C-alpha positions as a Markdown table, in Angstrom:
| # | Residue | x | y | z |
|---|---|---|---|---|
| 1 | Met | -78.3 | 62.3 | 47.0 |
| 2 | Arg | -75.3 | 61.6 | 49.1 |
| 3 | Arg | -74.7 | 58.3 | 47.3 |
| 4 | Thr | -75.0 | 60.1 | 43.9 |
| 5 | Leu | -72.4 | 62.7 | 45.0 |
| 6 | Glu | -70.0 | 59.9 | 46.1 |
| 7 | Ile | -70.4 | 58.2 | 42.7 |
| 8 | Leu | -69.7 | 61.4 | 40.8 |
| 9 | Ser | -66.7 | 62.1 | 43.0 |
| 10 | Met | -65.3 | 58.7 | 42.3 |
| 11 | Leu | -65.8 | 59.1 | 38.5 |
| 12 | Ile | -64.0 | 62.5 | 38.6 |
| 13 | Ile | -61.1 | 60.8 | 40.5 |
| 14 | Leu | -60.9 | 57.9 | 38.0 |
| 15 | Thr | -61.2 | 60.2 | 35.0 |
| 16 | Gly | -58.4 | 62.3 | 36.4 |
| 17 | Cys | -56.2 | 59.1 | 36.7 |
| 18 | Phe | -57.0 | 58.1 | 33.1 |
| 19 | Ala | -56.1 | 61.6 | 31.8 |
| 20 | Asp | -52.7 | 61.5 | 33.6 |
| 21 | Glu | -51.9 | 58.0 | 32.2 |
| 22 | Asn | -52.8 | 59.1 | 28.7 |
| 23 | Ala | -50.6 | 62.2 | 29.1 |
| 24 | Ile | -47.7 | 59.9 | 30.1 |
| 25 | Asp | -48.3 | 57.5 | 27.2 |
| 26 | His | -48.5 | 60.2 | 24.6 |
| 27 | Leu | -45.6 | 62.4 | 25.5 |
| 28 | Pro | -44.0 | 63.9 | 22.4 |
| 29 | Ala | -40.9 | 62.4 | 21.0 |
| 30 | Glu | -37.8 | 63.4 | 22.9 |
| 31 | Gln | -34.8 | 64.9 | 21.0 |
| 32 | Val | -31.4 | 64.1 | 22.7 |
| 33 | Thr | -27.8 | 65.1 | 21.9 |
| 34 | Leu | -24.9 | 63.5 | 23.9 |
| 35 | Thr | -21.3 | 64.6 | 23.5 |
| 36 | Thr | -18.2 | 62.9 | 24.9 |
| 37 | Asp | -14.7 | 64.1 | 25.3 |
| 38 | Ser | -12.3 | 61.7 | 23.6 |
| 39 | Asp | -9.4 | 62.7 | 25.9 |
| 40 | Ser | -11.2 | 61.3 | 28.9 |
| 41 | Ala | -13.1 | 58.6 | 27.0 |
| 42 | Asp | -16.4 | 59.6 | 28.5 |
| 43 | Gln | -19.2 | 57.2 | 29.1 |
| 44 | Ile | -22.8 | 58.6 | 29.3 |
| 45 | Phe | -25.6 | 56.6 | 30.9 |
| 46 | Tyr | -29.1 | 57.7 | 29.7 |
| 47 | Ser | -32.7 | 56.8 | 30.9 |
| 48 | Phe | -35.6 | 56.8 | 28.5 |
| 49 | Arg | -38.1 | 56.7 | 31.4 |
| 50 | Asp | -36.6 | 59.8 | 33.0 |
| 51 | Arg | -35.6 | 61.4 | 29.7 |
| 52 | Lys | -32.2 | 62.5 | 31.1 |
| 53 | Val | -28.6 | 61.7 | 31.5 |
| 54 | Ile | -28.2 | 59.7 | 34.7 |
| 55 | Ser | -24.4 | 59.9 | 35.0 |
| 56 | Lys | -21.2 | 60.5 | 33.1 |
| 57 | Asn | -17.7 | 59.3 | 33.8 |
| 58 | Ser | -14.4 | 58.4 | 32.3 |
| 59 | Leu | -13.8 | 55.0 | 30.8 |
| 60 | His | -10.3 | 55.1 | 32.4 |
| 61 | Lys | -11.7 | 54.8 | 36.0 |
| 62 | Trp | -11.8 | 51.0 | 36.1 |
| 63 | Asp | -10.0 | 47.9 | 35.1 |
| 64 | Leu | -12.1 | 44.9 | 36.1 |
| 65 | Ala | -15.9 | 44.5 | 36.5 |
| 66 | Phe | -17.4 | 41.7 | 38.7 |
| 67 | Glu | -20.9 | 40.5 | 37.9 |
| 68 | Cys | -23.5 | 41.0 | 40.6 |
| 69 | Arg | -26.3 | 38.7 | 39.6 |
| 70 | Phe | -27.1 | 36.1 | 42.2 |
| 71 | Asn | -26.1 | 33.2 | 39.9 |
| 72 | Gly | -23.6 | 35.2 | 37.8 |
| 73 | Phe | -19.8 | 35.1 | 38.4 |
| 74 | Asp | -18.3 | 36.6 | 35.2 |
| 75 | Ile | -15.4 | 39.0 | 35.3 |
| 76 | Phe | -14.9 | 41.6 | 32.5 |
| 77 | Ile | -11.8 | 43.6 | 31.7 |
| 78 | Asn | -11.8 | 47.1 | 30.4 |
| 79 | Ser | -10.9 | 46.6 | 26.7 |
| 80 | Gly | -12.0 | 50.2 | 26.1 |
| 81 | His | -8.6 | 51.5 | 27.2 |
| 82 | Gly | -6.6 | 48.7 | 25.7 |
| 83 | Met | -6.6 | 46.0 | 28.4 |
| 84 | Lys | -5.7 | 42.5 | 27.3 |
| 85 | Val | -5.5 | 39.1 | 29.1 |
| 86 | Tyr | -3.5 | 36.0 | 28.7 |
| 87 | Asn | -4.5 | 32.8 | 30.7 |
| 88 | Thr | -1.3 | 30.9 | 31.4 |
| 89 | Arg | -3.2 | 27.9 | 32.8 |
| 90 | Ile | -0.4 | 27.8 | 35.4 |
| 91 | Gln | -1.6 | 27.4 | 39.0 |
| 92 | Asp | 1.5 | 28.7 | 40.8 |
| 93 | Phe | 1.2 | 32.4 | 41.5 |
| 94 | Arg | 5.0 | 32.6 | 42.3 |
| 95 | Val | 6.1 | 31.5 | 38.8 |
| 96 | Ser | 8.3 | 33.9 | 36.8 |
| 97 | Leu | 6.6 | 35.4 | 33.7 |
| 98 | Thr | 7.6 | 37.3 | 30.6 |
| 99 | Pro | 4.7 | 39.2 | 29.0 |
| 100 | Thr | 5.9 | 39.3 | 25.4 |
| 101 | Asp | 4.7 | 37.8 | 22.2 |
| 102 | Leu | 1.6 | 36.3 | 23.9 |
| 103 | Pro | -1.7 | 35.4 | 22.2 |
| 104 | Trp | -3.6 | 38.2 | 24.0 |
| 105 | Glu | -7.4 | 38.2 | 24.3 |
| 106 | Lys | -9.8 | 41.2 | 24.7 |
| 107 | Asp | -13.4 | 41.3 | 25.7 |
| 108 | Arg | -16.0 | 42.3 | 23.2 |
| 109 | Gly | -19.0 | 44.6 | 23.8 |
| 110 | Cys | -21.7 | 42.2 | 22.9 |
| 111 | Gly | -22.3 | 40.8 | 26.4 |
| 112 | Asp | -21.9 | 37.2 | 25.1 |
| 113 | Leu | -20.3 | 35.5 | 28.1 |
| 114 | Asn | -18.7 | 32.9 | 25.9 |
| 115 | Leu | -16.5 | 35.7 | 24.4 |
| 116 | Met | -15.2 | 37.0 | 27.8 |
| 117 | Cys | -11.5 | 36.5 | 27.9 |
| 118 | Ile | -11.1 | 35.7 | 31.6 |
| 119 | Gly | -13.8 | 33.1 | 31.0 |
| 120 | Glu | -14.5 | 30.2 | 33.4 |
| 121 | Trp | -12.1 | 31.0 | 36.2 |
| 122 | Gly | -13.8 | 28.2 | 38.3 |
| 123 | Asp | -16.8 | 25.9 | 38.6 |
| 124 | Leu | -19.3 | 28.6 | 37.8 |
| 125 | Lys | -22.3 | 26.3 | 38.2 |
| 126 | Ser | -22.0 | 26.4 | 42.0 |
| 127 | Asp | -23.4 | 29.0 | 44.3 |
| 128 | Asn | -19.9 | 29.4 | 45.7 |
| 129 | Pro | -17.6 | 28.5 | 42.8 |
| 130 | Leu | -14.3 | 26.8 | 43.5 |
| 131 | Ser | -11.5 | 28.6 | 41.6 |
| 132 | His | -9.3 | 26.8 | 39.1 |
| 133 | Lys | -6.6 | 29.1 | 40.5 |
| 134 | Tyr | -5.4 | 29.9 | 36.9 |
| 135 | Leu | -2.8 | 32.6 | 36.8 |
| 136 | Tyr | -3.6 | 35.4 | 34.3 |
| 137 | Ile | -1.3 | 38.1 | 32.9 |
| 138 | Leu | -3.1 | 41.5 | 32.6 |
| 139 | Asp | -1.9 | 44.2 | 30.2 |
| 140 | Leu | -3.6 | 47.2 | 31.9 |
| 141 | Gly | -3.6 | 49.2 | 28.6 |
| 142 | Val | -3.1 | 53.0 | 28.6 |
| 143 | Asp | -4.1 | 56.0 | 30.7 |
| 144 | Glu | -5.8 | 59.2 | 29.5 |
| 145 | Ala | -2.5 | 60.5 | 28.2 |
| 146 | Gly | -1.8 | 57.3 | 26.3 |
| 147 | Tyr | 1.0 | 56.1 | 28.6 |
| 148 | Glu | 1.2 | 52.3 | 29.1 |
| 149 | Leu | 0.1 | 51.2 | 32.6 |
| 150 | Gly | 2.1 | 48.0 | 32.5 |
| 151 | Tyr | 1.5 | 44.3 | 33.4 |
| 152 | Lys | 0.1 | 42.5 | 36.5 |
| 153 | Lys | -0.2 | 38.9 | 37.6 |
| 154 | Phe | -3.8 | 38.1 | 38.5 |
| 155 | Leu | -5.9 | 35.2 | 39.7 |
| 156 | Val | -9.3 | 34.6 | 41.4 |
| 157 | Ala | -8.5 | 33.0 | 44.7 |
| 158 | Gly | -12.1 | 32.1 | 45.4 |
| 159 | Phe | -15.7 | 33.1 | 46.0 |
| 160 | Thr | -17.6 | 32.8 | 49.2 |
| 161 | Asp | -20.5 | 34.5 | 51.0 |
| 162 | Gly | -21.2 | 36.8 | 48.1 |
| 163 | Ser | -17.7 | 38.1 | 47.6 |
| 164 | Tyr | -14.9 | 37.5 | 45.1 |
| 165 | Leu | -11.4 | 37.1 | 46.5 |
| 166 | Ile | -8.7 | 38.2 | 44.0 |
| 167 | Arg | -4.9 | 38.2 | 44.2 |
| 168 | Tyr | -2.6 | 40.4 | 42.1 |
| 169 | Ser | 0.9 | 41.7 | 42.0 |
| 170 | Asp | 3.5 | 43.4 | 39.7 |
| 171 | Ile | 4.7 | 41.0 | 37.0 |
| 172 | Asn | 7.9 | 40.4 | 39.0 |
| 173 | Gly | 5.9 | 39.4 | 42.1 |
| 174 | Glu | 6.3 | 42.6 | 44.0 |
| 175 | Asn | 3.4 | 44.7 | 45.5 |
| 176 | Glu | 1.2 | 41.7 | 46.0 |
| 177 | His | -2.4 | 42.3 | 47.2 |
| 178 | Leu | -5.4 | 40.2 | 48.3 |
| 179 | Lys | -8.7 | 42.0 | 47.8 |
| 180 | Leu | -12.3 | 41.1 | 48.7 |
| 181 | Ile | -14.9 | 42.3 | 46.1 |
| 182 | Glu | -18.4 | 42.1 | 47.5 |
| 183 | Lys | -21.4 | 41.8 | 45.1 |
| 184 | Asp | -24.0 | 44.6 | 45.2 |
| 185 | Thr | -27.3 | 43.4 | 43.7 |
| 186 | Asp | -28.5 | 46.9 | 43.1 |
| 187 | Tyr | -25.9 | 47.1 | 40.3 |
| 188 | Asn | -25.0 | 45.0 | 37.2 |
| 189 | Phe | -21.3 | 45.0 | 38.2 |
| 190 | Val | -18.9 | 46.1 | 40.9 |
| 191 | Tyr | -16.0 | 47.9 | 39.3 |
| 192 | Phe | -12.4 | 47.7 | 40.5 |
| 193 | Ser | -9.3 | 49.7 | 39.6 |
| 194 | Ile | -5.9 | 48.2 | 39.9 |
| 195 | Ala | -4.2 | 51.2 | 38.3 |
| 196 | Gln | -5.8 | 53.6 | 40.8 |
| 197 | Gly | -4.3 | 51.9 | 43.9 |
| 198 | Gly | -6.5 | 48.8 | 44.1 |
| 199 | Arg | -9.9 | 50.1 | 45.0 |
| 200 | Ile | -13.6 | 49.7 | 44.2 |
| 201 | Val | -14.9 | 52.6 | 42.0 |
| 202 | Lys | -18.4 | 53.8 | 41.1 |
| 203 | Val | -18.9 | 53.6 | 37.4 |
| 204 | Glu | -22.5 | 52.8 | 36.3 |
| 205 | Pro | -25.7 | 53.9 | 38.1 |
| 206 | Pro | -28.0 | 51.4 | 39.9 |
| 207 | Lys | -29.2 | 48.9 | 37.3 |
| 208 | Asp | -32.9 | 50.1 | 37.4 |
| 209 | Gln | -32.0 | 53.7 | 36.7 |
| 210 | Trp | -30.5 | 53.6 | 33.1 |
| 211 | Asp | -31.3 | 52.1 | 29.7 |
| 212 | Ile | -28.5 | 52.9 | 27.2 |
| 213 | Leu | -24.8 | 53.8 | 27.4 |
| 214 | Phe | -22.9 | 55.9 | 24.9 |
| 215 | Thr | -19.3 | 54.7 | 25.1 |
| 216 | Pro | -16.3 | 53.5 | 23.3 |
| 217 | Phe | -16.2 | 49.7 | 23.1 |
| 218 | Ile | -14.5 | 46.8 | 21.3 |
| 219 | Asp | -16.4 | 45.3 | 18.3 |
| 220 | Phe | -15.8 | 43.3 | 15.2 |
| 221 | Tyr | -13.7 | 45.1 | 12.6 |
| 222 | Ser | -15.9 | 45.6 | 9.5 |
| 223 | Gly | -13.4 | 47.3 | 7.2 |
| 224 | Glu | -15.4 | 50.5 | 7.3 |
| 225 | Thr | -13.7 | 52.1 | 10.3 |
| 226 | Gly | -13.5 | 55.9 | 10.4 |
| 227 | Pro | -10.2 | 57.8 | 10.9 |
| 228 | Glu | -10.9 | 58.4 | 14.7 |
| 229 | Asp | -11.6 | 54.8 | 15.4 |
| 230 | Val | -8.8 | 52.5 | 16.5 |
| 231 | Ile | -8.1 | 49.3 | 14.5 |
| 232 | Leu | -6.8 | 46.8 | 17.0 |
| 233 | Asn | -6.2 | 43.8 | 14.7 |
| 234 | Asp | -7.8 | 42.0 | 11.7 |
| 235 | Glu | -10.8 | 41.1 | 13.8 |
| 236 | Ser | -11.6 | 44.0 | 16.1 |
| 237 | Ser | -11.6 | 47.7 | 16.5 |
| 238 | Leu | -12.3 | 50.3 | 19.2 |
| 239 | Ile | -15.4 | 52.3 | 18.2 |
| 240 | Tyr | -18.2 | 54.4 | 19.7 |
| 241 | Gly | -21.7 | 53.1 | 20.0 |
| 242 | Leu | -24.7 | 52.4 | 22.2 |
| 243 | Ile | -24.6 | 49.7 | 24.8 |
| 244 | Ser | -27.9 | 48.6 | 26.4 |
| 245 | Asn | -28.5 | 47.7 | 30.0 |
| 246 | Pro | -28.2 | 43.9 | 30.3 |
| 247 | Ser | -30.5 | 43.7 | 33.3 |
| 248 | Lys | -33.7 | 45.2 | 31.7 |
| 249 | Ile | -33.3 | 46.1 | 28.1 |
| 250 | Glu | -33.9 | 44.0 | 24.9 |
| 251 | Thr | -33.7 | 45.4 | 21.4 |
| 252 | Gly | -35.3 | 44.7 | 18.1 |
| 253 | Ile | -35.0 | 46.3 | 14.6 |
| 254 | Asp | -37.6 | 47.8 | 12.2 |
| 255 | Ser | -35.9 | 48.6 | 8.9 |
| 256 | Thr | -39.0 | 48.9 | 6.7 |
| 257 | Asn | -41.6 | 51.3 | 8.3 |
| 258 | Pro | -41.3 | 55.1 | 8.5 |
| 259 | Trp | -41.0 | 56.7 | 11.9 |
| 260 | Asp | -44.5 | 58.2 | 12.0 |
| 261 | Lys | -46.2 | 55.0 | 11.0 |
| 262 | Val | -44.7 | 52.6 | 13.6 |
| 263 | Thr | -47.0 | 51.4 | 16.4 |
| 264 | Tyr | -46.6 | 49.1 | 19.3 |
| 265 | Phe | -48.3 | 46.3 | 17.2 |
| 266 | Asp | -45.3 | 46.3 | 14.8 |
| 267 | Thr | -43.2 | 44.7 | 17.6 |
| 268 | Glu | -45.3 | 41.5 | 17.5 |
| 269 | Asn | -43.2 | 39.9 | 14.8 |
| 270 | Val | -39.9 | 41.4 | 15.8 |
| 271 | Ser | -37.0 | 39.2 | 17.2 |
| 272 | Phe | -35.6 | 40.9 | 20.3 |
| 273 | Ser | -32.1 | 40.5 | 21.5 |
| 274 | Arg | -30.5 | 40.7 | 25.0 |
| 275 | His | -27.0 | 41.3 | 23.6 |
| 276 | Thr | -25.7 | 44.5 | 25.0 |
| 277 | Asn | -24.5 | 45.7 | 21.6 |
| 278 | Ala | -27.6 | 44.9 | 19.7 |
| 279 | Ile | -27.8 | 48.6 | 18.9 |
| 280 | Gly | -24.0 | 49.0 | 19.1 |
| 281 | Lys | -22.8 | 50.6 | 15.9 |
| 282 | Asn | -25.5 | 49.0 | 13.8 |
| 283 | Trp | -26.8 | 52.5 | 12.8 |
| 284 | Tyr | -23.9 | 54.1 | 11.0 |
| 285 | Asp | -21.1 | 53.5 | 8.5 |
| 286 | Trp | -18.0 | 55.4 | 7.6 |
| 287 | Ser | -18.2 | 56.8 | 4.1 |
| 288 | Asn | -14.8 | 57.4 | 2.4 |
| 289 | Ala | -16.5 | 59.3 | -0.4 |
| 290 | Leu | -18.2 | 61.8 | 1.9 |
| 291 | Gly | -15.5 | 61.8 | 4.5 |
| 292 | Glu | -18.0 | 61.4 | 7.3 |
| 293 | Tyr | -20.1 | 58.9 | 9.3 |
| 294 | Lys | -23.3 | 58.1 | 7.4 |
| 295 | Val | -26.3 | 57.3 | 9.7 |
| 296 | Arg | -28.6 | 54.5 | 8.5 |
| 297 | Ser | -32.4 | 54.8 | 8.5 |
| 298 | Thr | -32.8 | 51.9 | 10.8 |
| 299 | Leu | -35.3 | 52.2 | 13.7 |
| 300 | Phe | -34.8 | 50.3 | 16.9 |
| 301 | Phe | -37.4 | 49.0 | 19.3 |
| 302 | Val | -36.1 | 49.2 | 22.9 |
| 303 | Arg | -38.2 | 47.2 | 25.3 |
| 304 | Asp | -37.7 | 48.0 | 29.0 |
| 305 | Asp | -38.8 | 45.3 | 31.4 |
| 306 | Gly | -40.4 | 47.9 | 33.7 |
| 307 | Thr | -41.6 | 51.0 | 31.7 |
| 308 | Gly | -42.7 | 50.0 | 28.2 |
| 309 | Thr | -41.5 | 49.9 | 24.6 |
| 310 | Tyr | -39.7 | 52.8 | 22.9 |
| 311 | Leu | -39.0 | 53.6 | 19.3 |
| 312 | Leu | -35.5 | 54.9 | 18.8 |
| 313 | Arg | -34.0 | 56.7 | 15.7 |
| 314 | Ile | -30.4 | 58.0 | 15.5 |
| 315 | Asn | -30.3 | 61.3 | 13.5 |
| 316 | Ser | -26.6 | 62.1 | 13.4 |
| 317 | Phe | -23.1 | 61.1 | 14.5 |
| 318 | Val | -20.0 | 63.2 | 14.4 |
| 319 | Arg | -16.5 | 62.4 | 15.5 |
| 320 | Asp | -13.3 | 64.4 | 15.4 |
| 321 | Lys | -10.0 | 64.2 | 17.3 |
| 322 | Arg | -11.6 | 65.7 | 20.4 |
| 323 | Tyr | -15.4 | 65.0 | 20.6 |
| 324 | Ser | -17.9 | 62.3 | 19.7 |
| 325 | Thr | -21.5 | 63.5 | 19.4 |
| 326 | Ile | -24.7 | 61.5 | 18.8 |
| 327 | Ser | -28.2 | 63.0 | 18.3 |
| 328 | Phe | -31.2 | 60.7 | 18.5 |
| 329 | Gln | -34.9 | 60.8 | 19.2 |
| 330 | Phe | -37.2 | 58.4 | 20.9 |
| 331 | Lys | -40.9 | 58.0 | 21.9 |
| 332 | Asn | -42.9 | 55.6 | 24.0 |
| 333 | Leu | -45.1 | 53.3 | 22.0 |
């Protein structure tokens, strides 16, 4: 009799576990609306797993982002507030420079490291890369009020024991600084602000806590830019879109099936991408005829390395001079 009771108790426990798991698997679709303030150029980090905004901050907080992967050494600039870079290929930090009429470069939002404008600042195949000591000119872009932040000389002096050593000064050589930027493997990047006194700043949450980021970013100019987007040149523009977490998110597209008919098995023949702008702005177009952003019917599969596969649909996107608002829904497949 005692053995029978033990077995029944175990079955009740196991049944309870199965019920909880099913409840998690079949949560109803979540409806989400995110709104940013254009004046402060908000960035909003969102988690599908936790179904909530993890953090929100201003794009203007940072200038440089240093990669934290063990074997990654890429350095990104903040193109979102107009930063640009020119690599002089000169290896003398004391040389006099004039930052005019230069072939400036900007980072794009795709996460393709071949398109990052600081590029290979050293022998990046080594665990402790030796720097080429190339001297870069940084155009720091503009602040929240649109005022120009000016120019800096910049170089990566080296990397050792998990830290980047950088050197920078005013364009005339004054106010020179050496700073050590230590990697933090809990994060995708460590962020640094030159404009805010030369300090490390917190921007994104720990890399295991967020999935997508609603933010302004640089992307290819398609000729369909809306009135509130900024055309930078013939090739690129500053737009709003969704950037995915490079550490744990890959994205695929379903452009044929209706929302209520898609199942997990529809992902089997989908090509997934690790590019951070695989969602990007690939869900809306500007319509001159309607005078508004027109959302496409595209569905996105968002596969999280740790928590499952989600189906994402964007329902609306509105921009004016002050705010940018996106509404979307998602469900765990």
